[in-house]
C-alpha positions as CSV (number, residue, x, y, z in Angstrom):
1,M,-8.7,36.5,10.4
2,N,-6.9,37.0,13.5
3,H,-3.1,36.3,13.3
4,V,0.3,38.4,13.7
5,M,2.9,38.1,11.3
6,R,6.9,39.7,11.4
7,I,8.2,39.3,8.2
8,C,11.7,41.0,7.8
9,L,14.8,40.7,5.1
10,I,18.1,41.1,6.0
11,A,21.3,40.0,4.1
12,S,18.7,37.8,1.6
13,V,17.4,36.1,4.6
14,M,13.6,36.0,4.4
15,V,12.2,35.1,8.3
16,M,8.4,34.4,9.2
17,V,6.7,34.2,12.5
18,C,3.1,33.4,12.4
19,S,1.4,32.9,15.6
20,L,-2.7,32.4,16.5
21,S,-4.5,31.9,13.2
22,C,-2.8,32.6,9.5
23,S,-4.8,31.8,6.2
24,A,-3.9,31.0,3.1
25,I,-0.2,32.4,3.5
26,K,2.5,32.1,0.4
27,S,5.9,33.2,0.1
28,S,8.6,32.6,-2.8
29,F,11.8,33.5,-3.6
30,G,14.3,32.8,-6.2
31,V,17.8,33.6,-7.6
32,D,19.2,33.7,-11.4
33,N,23.1,33.3,-12.2
34,Q,24.6,32.3,-14.9
35,E,24.2,28.7,-14.4
36,G,20.2,28.9,-14.5
37,S,17.9,29.9,-11.6
38,A,16.9,28.1,-8.0
39,S,13.8,29.0,-6.4
40,A,12.1,28.1,-3.0
41,T,8.2,28.6,-2.1
42,H,6.2,28.0,1.6
43,R,2.5,27.7,2.0
44,F,0.6,27.6,5.0
45,S,-2.7,27.9,6.5
46,I,-3.6,27.5,10.3
47,S,-7.5,27.9,10.9
48,S,-6.9,27.9,15.0
49,A,-4.0,28.2,17.2
50,G,-0.4,27.5,15.6
51,V,3.0,29.0,15.0
52,V,5.0,29.1,12.0
53,D,9.1,29.9,11.4
54,G,10.1,30.0,8.7
55,D,12.9,31.5,6.1
56,I,14.4,31.4,2.6
57,S,18.3,32.5,2.5
58,L,19.4,33.5,-1.0
59,S,22.9,33.1,-2.3
60,S,24.6,33.7,-5.8
61,M,25.0,30.1,-5.7
62,G,21.2,29.4,-5.2
63,V,18.7,29.3,-2.0
64,S,18.2,27.5,1.1
65,S,15.0,26.8,2.9
66,R,13.6,26.1,6.2
67,L,9.8,25.4,7.0
68,S,8.3,24.7,10.6
69,V,4.5,24.6,11.4
70,D,2.8,23.8,14.2
71,G,-0.8,23.6,14.3
72,D,-4.2,22.7,15.4
73,G,-7.9,22.4,13.5
74,E,-7.7,22.9,9.7
75,V,-3.9,23.0,8.7
76,F,-2.1,23.2,5.5
77,A,1.7,23.5,5.3
78,S,4.1,22.7,2.6
79,E,7.6,24.0,1.2
80,S,9.5,23.2,-1.9
81,V,12.4,24.0,-3.9
82,S,13.4,24.2,-7.8
83,G,16.3,24.5,-10.0
84,S,16.9,25.1,-13.8
85,G,19.9,24.9,-15.4
86,E,21.9,22.9,-18.2
87,G,20.5,19.5,-17.1
88,G,16.7,20.6,-17.0
89,L,14.3,21.2,-14.4
90,H,14.2,19.6,-11.2
91,V,11.5,20.3,-8.2
92,L,11.3,18.9,-4.6
93,G,8.7,19.3,-2.1
94,S,6.6,18.1,1.0
95,G,3.4,18.9,2.8
96,V,0.7,18.3,5.1
97,Q,-3.2,18.7,5.3
98,G,-4.8,17.9,8.4
99,S,-7.9,18.4,10.7
100,G,-6.3,17.9,14.0
101,Q,-2.7,18.4,15.8
102,T,-0.7,19.1,13.0
103,R,3.3,19.3,12.8
104,L,5.9,19.6,9.8
105,Y,9.4,20.4,9.8
106,S,11.1,20.9,6.3
107,S,14.7,21.9,5.6
108,S,15.5,21.8,1.6
109,W,18.4,23.3,-0.6
110,A,18.6,24.2,-4.6
111,T,20.8,25.2,-7.0
112,A,20.6,25.4,-11.3
113,G,21.7,21.9,-11.1
114,A,20.8,20.2,-8.0
115,S,18.7,19.8,-5.0
116,G,18.1,18.2,-1.3
117,S,15.0,18.1,0.9
118,S,14.4,16.6,4.2
119,S,11.0,16.3,6.1
120,Q,9.4,15.3,9.4
121,I,5.6,15.6,9.3
122,S,3.0,14.1,12.4
123,G,-0.5,14.6,12.9
124,A,-3.7,13.2,14.5
125,G,-7.5,13.2,13.2
126,N,-7.6,13.3,9.3
127,V,-4.3,13.5,8.0
128,V,-2.8,13.9,4.4
129,S,1.0,13.8,4.2
130,F,2.6,14.0,0.4
131,S,6.4,14.3,-0.9
132,Q,7.4,14.7,-4.7
133,G,10.3,14.9,-6.6
134,T,11.4,15.6,-9.9
135,G,13.9,15.6,-12.0
136,P,15.6,15.0,-15.7
137,C,15.3,11.1,-15.1
138,G,12.0,11.2,-13.9
139,E,9.6,11.4,-10.6
140,S,9.0,9.6,-7.5
141,G,6.2,10.5,-5.1
142,Q,4.4,9.3,-2.1
143,R,0.9,10.2,-0.5
144,A,-0.6,9.1,2.3
145,T,-4.3,9.4,4.1
146,V,-5.2,8.5,7.7
147,Y,-9.0,9.0,8.8
148,G,-9.3,9.3,12.5
149,G,-5.8,8.1,13.3
150,V,-2.4,9.3,13.7
151,L,0.2,9.8,11.0
152,S,4.2,10.1,11.2
153,S,6.8,10.4,8.4
154,Q,10.0,11.2,7.3
155,S,11.4,11.6,3.8
156,S,15.2,12.4,2.6
157,M,15.2,13.5,-1.4
158,E,18.4,14.3,-3.4
159,N,18.1,15.6,-6.7
160,G,20.8,16.2,-9.8
161,D,21.6,13.8,-12.9
162,E,19.9,11.4,-10.6
163,L,16.7,11.6,-8.0
164,L,17.6,9.3,-5.2
165,A,14.4,9.5,-2.4
166,S,14.3,7.6,1.1
167,R,10.6,7.7,2.8
168,S,9.6,5.9,6.0
169,M,5.8,6.2,7.3
170,Q,4.0,4.7,10.1
171,M,0.1,4.8,10.4
172,S,-2.6,3.9,12.4
173,G,-6.5,4.5,12.2
174,E,-10.2,3.9,11.1
175,A,-8.9,3.6,8.0
176,V,-5.5,4.4,5.7
177,E,-4.5,4.7,2.3
178,L,-1.0,5.3,0.6
179,E,0.0,5.5,-2.9
180,A,4.0,5.6,-3.6
181,I,5.5,5.6,-7.5
182,T,8.6,5.8,-9.0
183,S,8.8,6.5,-12.8
184,S,12.0,6.8,-15.0
185,D,13.2,5.5,-18.4
186,G,9.9,4.7,-19.4
187,S,8.7,2.2,-16.8
188,T,6.5,2.7,-13.7
189,R,7.0,1.2,-9.9
190,L,3.8,1.5,-8.2
191,V,2.8,0.5,-4.5
192,S,-0.8,1.4,-3.3
193,G,-2.9,-0.1,-0.6
194,G,-4.4,0.2,2.9
195,V,-5.5,-0.9,6.1
196,D,-9.3,-0.7,7.4
197,G,-10.5,-1.5,11.0
198,G,-8.0,0.0,13.4
199,A,-4.4,-1.9,12.5
200,S,-1.1,0.0,12.1
201,L,0.7,0.5,8.6
202,S,4.0,0.9,8.3
203,L,5.9,1.6,4.4
204,D,9.4,2.1,3.8
205,T,10.5,3.4,0.4
206,R,13.9,3.8,-1.3
207,S,14.0,4.5,-5.0
208,L,16.6,5.8,-7.4
209,V,15.4,7.5,-10.6
210,A,17.8,6.8,-13.3
211,P,18.8,4.8,-15.6
212,G,18.5,1.1,-14.4
213,G,17.2,2.5,-11.2
214,G,14.4,1.1,-9.2
215,M,12.3,0.9,-6.1
216,T,13.1,-1.2,-3.0
217,V,9.5,-1.6,-0.4
218,R,8.9,-3.0,2.5
219,A,5.5,-2.6,4.3
220,A,4.6,-4.1,7.5
221,V,0.8,-4.6,9.0
222,D,1.2,-4.9,13.0
223,G,4.5,-5.7,12.6
224,L,3.9,-8.8,10.2
225,D,5.7,-7.9,7.0
226,V,3.3,-8.4,4.3
227,L,5.6,-6.7,1.2
228,D,9.0,-6.9,1.0
229,E,10.4,-6.5,-3.0
230,Y,12.6,-4.8,-5.2
231,L,11.2,-3.6,-7.9
232,G,13.9,-2.8,-10.6
233,D,13.7,-3.6,-14.8
234,P,10.3,-5.0,-15.5
235,G,11.9,-6.8,-18.2
236,S,9.6,-8.5,-21.2
237,E,6.5,-8.5,-18.7
238,D,4.5,-6.1,-16.5
239,M,4.3,-8.0,-12.7
240,A,2.3,-7.3,-9.6
241,V,2.3,-8.8,-6.3
242,T,-0.7,-8.2,-3.7
243,A,-0.7,-9.1,-0.3
244,S,-4.2,-9.2,1.6
245,G,-5.4,-10.1,5.1
246,L,-8.0,-10.9,7.8
247,L,-7.8,-8.7,11.0
248,L,-9.5,-9.6,14.3
249,G,-8.8,-6.6,16.7
250,G,-10.6,-5.1,19.5
251,E,-12.6,-2.9,16.9
252,G,-14.3,-6.2,15.3
253,L,-13.4,-6.9,11.9
254,G,-10.9,-5.5,9.5
255,S,-8.4,-6.1,6.4
256,Y,-5.4,-4.6,4.8
257,R,-4.5,-4.9,1.0
258,M,-1.0,-3.9,-0.4
259,S,-0.2,-4.5,-4.0
260,A,3.2,-3.5,-5.9
261,L,3.0,-3.3,-9.6
262,N,6.4,-3.2,-12.1
263,L,5.2,-2.0,-15.0
264,K,6.9,-1.4,-18.5
265,S,5.0,1.3,-19.6
266,P,5.0,5.1,-18.4
267,Y,2.7,6.1,-15.2
268,S,0.7,8.5,-17.2
269,A,-0.3,5.8,-20.4
270,R,-1.8,3.6,-17.8
271,R,-3.3,3.6,-14.1
272,P,-2.8,0.9,-11.6
273,V,-5.0,-2.2,-11.3
274,K,-8.1,-0.7,-9.0
275,S,-8.6,-2.4,-5.4
276,S,-12.0,-3.5,-6.8
277,T,-14.7,-3.4,-9.3
278,Q,-18.0,-3.4,-7.7
279,Y,-21.2,-4.7,-9.3
280,L,-24.9,-3.4,-8.0
281,G,-27.7,-5.6,-7.2
282,G,-28.9,-8.4,-4.6
283,S,-27.7,-11.6,-3.4
284,S,-26.3,-13.2,-6.6
285,S,-25.0,-9.9,-7.1
286,S,-22.8,-9.5,-4.0
287,Y,-19.5,-10.0,-5.0
288,I,-16.1,-7.7,-6.2
289,L,-13.9,-8.5,-8.4
290,T,-10.1,-7.8,-8.2
291,G,-9.3,-7.4,-12.0
292,W,-6.9,-10.8,-12.2
293,R,-7.9,-14.5,-12.8
294,F,-5.8,-17.6,-14.0
295,N,-6.4,-17.2,-17.7
296,T,-5.3,-20.8,-18.7
297,L,-8.3,-23.1,-19.5
298,N,-9.0,-25.9,-16.8
299,P,-5.9,-24.4,-15.0
300,Q,-5.5,-27.6,-12.7
301,I,-3.9,-25.4,-10.2
302,R,-2.0,-27.6,-7.6
303,M,-0.8,-26.8,-4.1
304,R,1.5,-27.5,-1.1
305,L,1.2,-27.8,2.5
306,I,3.9,-26.5,4.7
307,N,4.3,-29.5,7.1
308,N,6.5,-27.8,9.3
309,R,7.0,-27.4,13.0
310,Y,4.3,-24.6,13.1
311,L,1.7,-26.9,11.6
312,A,2.4,-29.2,14.6
313,A,2.5,-26.5,17.0
314,E,-1.5,-26.0,16.7
315,G,-2.1,-29.7,17.1
316,L,-3.2,-30.1,13.6
317,N,-3.5,-33.6,11.6
318,A,-1.4,-32.6,8.1
319,D,-3.7,-35.1,6.3
320,Q,-6.9,-33.5,8.3
321,V,-5.4,-30.4,6.7
322,R,-4.8,-31.4,3.7
323,G,-8.3,-32.9,3.1
324,A,-9.5,-29.0,4.6
325,I,-7.8,-27.7,1.7
326,T,-8.9,-30.1,-1.1
327,R,-12.9,-29.6,0.0
328,A,-12.3,-25.7,-0.3
329,A,-10.7,-26.0,-3.7
330,E,-13.3,-28.6,-4.9
331,T,-16.3,-26.1,-3.5
332,W,-14.6,-23.6,-5.8
333,D,-14.2,-26.2,-8.6
334,A,-18.2,-27.3,-8.4
335,A,-19.0,-24.2,-8.8
336,S,-17.0,-23.6,-12.3
337,R,-17.5,-24.6,-15.7
338,Q,-13.9,-25.1,-15.6
339,N,-11.2,-27.9,-14.2
340,L,-9.7,-25.1,-11.8
341,F,-7.7,-27.6,-9.0
342,A,-6.0,-30.6,-10.3
343,D,-7.8,-33.7,-10.4
344,S,-5.1,-35.7,-8.8
345,S,-2.3,-34.7,-6.5
346,M,-3.8,-31.2,-5.7
347,V,-2.1,-30.7,-2.5
348,G,1.2,-32.0,-1.6
349,F,3.5,-31.9,1.3
350,D,6.7,-29.3,1.9
351,A,8.7,-29.6,4.7
352,T,11.1,-26.9,3.9
353,R,9.3,-24.1,1.7
354,V,8.7,-20.5,3.6
355,S,5.2,-19.0,2.6
356,G,5.2,-15.6,1.0
357,N,8.6,-16.3,-1.7
358,Y,7.8,-16.0,-5.6
359,D,9.1,-19.3,-6.0
360,G,6.6,-20.8,-8.9
361,V,5.0,-22.8,-6.0
362,N,1.6,-22.1,-4.8
363,A,2.4,-22.6,-0.8
364,I,-0.1,-22.6,2.3
365,G,1.3,-22.9,5.9
366,W,1.0,-21.6,9.5
367,A,3.9,-18.8,10.9
368,A,4.8,-17.6,13.9
369,F,4.0,-13.6,13.3
370,P,4.8,-11.5,15.6
371,Y,3.4,-10.6,19.0
372,T,2.4,-7.2,17.6
373,S,0.6,-8.8,15.0
374,K,-1.4,-11.2,16.6
375,S,-5.1,-8.8,15.2
376,V,-3.7,-10.7,11.9
377,L,-5.6,-13.9,11.0
378,A,-4.7,-14.8,7.6
379,S,-2.3,-13.2,5.1
380,A,-2.4,-13.8,1.3
381,K,-0.4,-12.9,-1.4
382,T,-1.2,-13.4,-5.2
383,W,1.8,-12.3,-8.2
384,Y,0.1,-11.6,-11.3
385,S,1.4,-10.4,-15.1
386,L,-0.3,-7.4,-15.9
387,S,-0.7,-8.2,-19.6
388,K,-4.6,-8.6,-20.1
389,V,-6.2,-11.7,-21.5
390,G,-9.8,-11.1,-22.0
391,G,-9.7,-8.2,-20.1
392,Y,-8.3,-9.9,-16.8
393,Y,-4.3,-10.0,-15.5
394,T,-2.9,-13.4,-15.3
395,V,-2.6,-15.0,-12.4
396,R,1.2,-16.5,-11.5
397,E,1.3,-17.6,-8.2
398,F,-0.2,-17.6,-4.6
399,D,0.8,-17.9,-1.4
400,I,-1.2,-18.4,1.9
401,K,-0.5,-18.0,5.4
402,F,-2.1,-18.8,9.0
403,N,-1.5,-16.9,12.6
404,N,-0.1,-19.7,15.0
405,Y,-1.3,-17.0,17.4
406,H,-5.0,-18.1,16.9
407,S,-6.4,-21.6,17.3
408,W,-7.4,-23.6,14.5
409,S,-9.7,-26.6,13.8
410,T,-10.5,-29.0,10.8
411,S,-13.3,-30.9,13.1
412,G,-15.0,-27.6,13.4
413,A,-14.3,-27.4,17.1
414,S,-16.1,-24.6,19.3
415,G,-13.8,-21.6,19.9
416,R,-11.2,-22.4,17.5
417,I,-10.6,-21.0,13.5
418,D,-12.1,-23.6,10.9
419,V,-9.2,-24.3,8.6
420,E,-11.5,-25.3,5.7
421,S,-13.9,-22.0,6.0
422,V,-10.9,-19.7,6.0
423,V,-9.4,-21.5,3.2
424,L,-12.3,-21.2,1.1
425,H,-12.4,-17.7,2.0
426,E,-8.6,-17.4,0.8
427,L,-8.5,-19.3,-2.0
428,G,-11.2,-16.6,-3.6
429,H,-8.3,-14.3,-4.0
430,P,-6.5,-15.9,-6.6
431,L,-9.3,-17.0,-8.2
432,G,-10.3,-13.0,-8.5
433,L,-12.7,-12.7,-6.0
434,G,-12.1,-9.4,-3.6
435,D,-13.4,-9.1,0.0
436,I,-16.8,-7.8,0.5
437,Y,-17.1,-7.0,4.2
438,N,-15.7,-3.5,3.4
439,S,-18.4,-2.2,1.2
440,A,-21.3,-0.8,2.6
441,L,-23.3,-2.4,-0.3
442,Y,-22.6,-6.0,0.7
443,R,-21.5,-6.2,4.0
444,R,-24.7,-6.8,5.1
445,D,-25.1,-10.3,3.1
446,P,-23.8,-12.9,5.6
447,S,-24.0,-15.7,2.8
448,Q,-21.1,-14.7,0.6
449,V,-18.1,-16.6,1.9
450,M,-15.9,-13.7,0.6
451,N,-17.7,-11.6,3.3
452,S,-15.8,-11.8,7.1
453,Y,-15.3,-14.9,8.9
454,S,-18.1,-15.3,11.6
455,G,-17.8,-18.8,12.2
456,I,-17.9,-21.8,10.1
457,K,-18.9,-21.2,6.6
458,R,-18.1,-24.3,3.8
459,T,-20.6,-23.7,1.5
460,L,-20.5,-20.9,-1.6
461,G,-23.0,-18.3,-1.4
462,N,-24.8,-16.6,-4.6
463,G,-22.5,-13.7,-5.1
464,D,-19.5,-16.3,-4.8
465,R,-21.3,-18.6,-7.7
466,S,-22.1,-15.6,-9.8
467,A,-18.2,-13.9,-9.6
468,L,-16.9,-17.3,-10.4
469,L,-19.0,-17.8,-13.7
470,K,-18.0,-14.4,-14.7
471,L,-14.2,-15.1,-14.3
472,Y,-14.4,-19.0,-15.6
473,G,-17.7,-19.6,-17.1
């Protein structure tokens, strides 16, 4: 271990400076008074060149802390503060672990009854960032992982009788995964998901951990808002929404998936919906289930086609688009032993509705996505109750939105995206089928509709049929 470290204690101030490499360094200081106790802890390790600068100041009231880390190679750095008094224990902390250029700047303070923290984190390569707050009313945390990309995050937390946490993240890479959670008053709000294929993902959350609190969530993929939710009192029923979509970028096909869950039960009592359950086998087993379905026997699903200027801008005939949607739905219907879609008036027209809102209508339409979202081919949202019937969550509504940036056709015209093929794929999601193109096991099975878009495909594969029969008999 080659490192240089200077430590000095002057007027209750701990100062650290580390250059070159540092391995598994930890410093922790605290104070006790009549109100209780407070402490601060720094941890860091740098395998290659880097600089660490930090201090912990002690006073009769509590502690204040600052940590700055800038390193290369294998880097780990974290700062945390805690306090304990009549109101109970409260803890705030943030940190980063990376295998490339990694930076952290964090500043915090704590007394026996309250604490505050702010941090800025960035990294390139493989990076994991995290922040966590725990107080008398509950907890709020966030964790993000980037593989082969870049990450930038900012967080601010205030802890006392209630915990307020604001966080903002921007990430891109070969793959991105994240999870944000708020748990209080016996209920849980959870956001999880990721991106595969080189797209960017941003997430902004604001959480109030207190009786009557909640979480505001906004997530965007390549500039396209895919989640914009407020998770408050879950009421009488656990609910969730999942947004997913196809990406057509310079690095080939990719996808995104983001879920927001509002649970009546504590986080420790139940885990969130898993992104997929995989079943091994050959072609007839090439499928992934999402964990939800329509739990009503013969659900007779109806949809609305948004017949507006965005549809007209594609040069598409609304009746022909309705025909393509109807044929795609009937393809799924024919493979099931139930009557999934309505026998009459399956697809109606609506000129004013906006796809993407939870309003009791299954809406399908085109929209002008932001230019930065041109990689997104189509986006789907599925809202579902977390009350299980026969082992599956219950779908309440779905919406599908297509990107006006791409050229579409109902006739199979060369050089255009085929509407019926994409609708067939997207309808699979609310029915309970997941994408298989990110699975190393199934991605080489091009016969399945739930694989990637590679041209016109208007018939189901054996794996698609097997999944549908497993879900609906």
